[in-house]
N, C-alpha and C positions, 0 to 999 in steps of 0.2 A: 274143423278147418275153417280158417278165416278167409271167405271167398271175398272176390270182388268181381266187377263187371267191367268190360270193355266193349267198345262199340267200334266196328270198322265200316267204312263206306267203301263199296266195290262196285265194280259195274256188273250188270246181270248176267253177261256172257260168261266173264270169269268165274261167277259165283256158281253158275250152272254147269259149267265145265268141271271145276273142281268136286261138286257135289257128286257129279257122276262117277269120278275116281273114288272118291271116298265111299260110295255105295258098294262097289266092288271090293273095296277093302274092308267093309264092314265097320265103319268108323264114322261118327258124326262130324260135322263142321267143327263143332265146339272140341270134341276130342282132338281133331286134327291140329286144330290151332294150340291146344294145350301142350300137344307133342312138340311143336315148333318151339314154343316158348320154353319148355324144359329144356331142350337142346341148346338153345341160346344160353340159357343160365348155367348148364354144364359145361358148354365149350367156351363159354365166355365170348360169344361172338356169333355171328351169322353162321348157322350149321352147313353152309355150301359157299362155294367160291362165287364172289361177285366179280365180274369185269365190265370194262366198257367195251363195246364193239369196235374193232378195228376198221379202217377205211373200205377194205374188201367186203366185210360183212354189212357195214352199212350202205354201200353200192349196190349189193345184192338184194338187200331188203327193199330198198327203194325202186329197184327194177320191178321185184315182184308187186309191191303196192300199186305201181303204174301200169301193171298188167303187162311188161315186157319181158319179164323174166321168165326162164325155162321151167317147166313143171313136168312132173312125170305121174303116171297113174300107179306106179307100183316101185317098190324098192328095187325089182329086178329090172325094170326100165332104167332106173337110175344108174345101177351098176354096170347096165350094157353100155350106156352113154359114157361112163367113166373109162371104160375100158377101150373105147374108140378114140 
């Protein structure tokens, strides 16, 4: 195998969150990146849909970032609110 090395700069929070998921999946960060790159090569593109957020989504994110958005403690609370 003719191997090469890549380097990725990533914020600590994202790295930590991803490592927690990979630990549950019993794969390393390196294995996860290899899986992603293999899928890119096989599908000849990004292996998931990429979209720009619409105005409603941008507004909702802005509300949450400013502390004005509605939050719920559970999915049940969210669904109860949606029913009303």
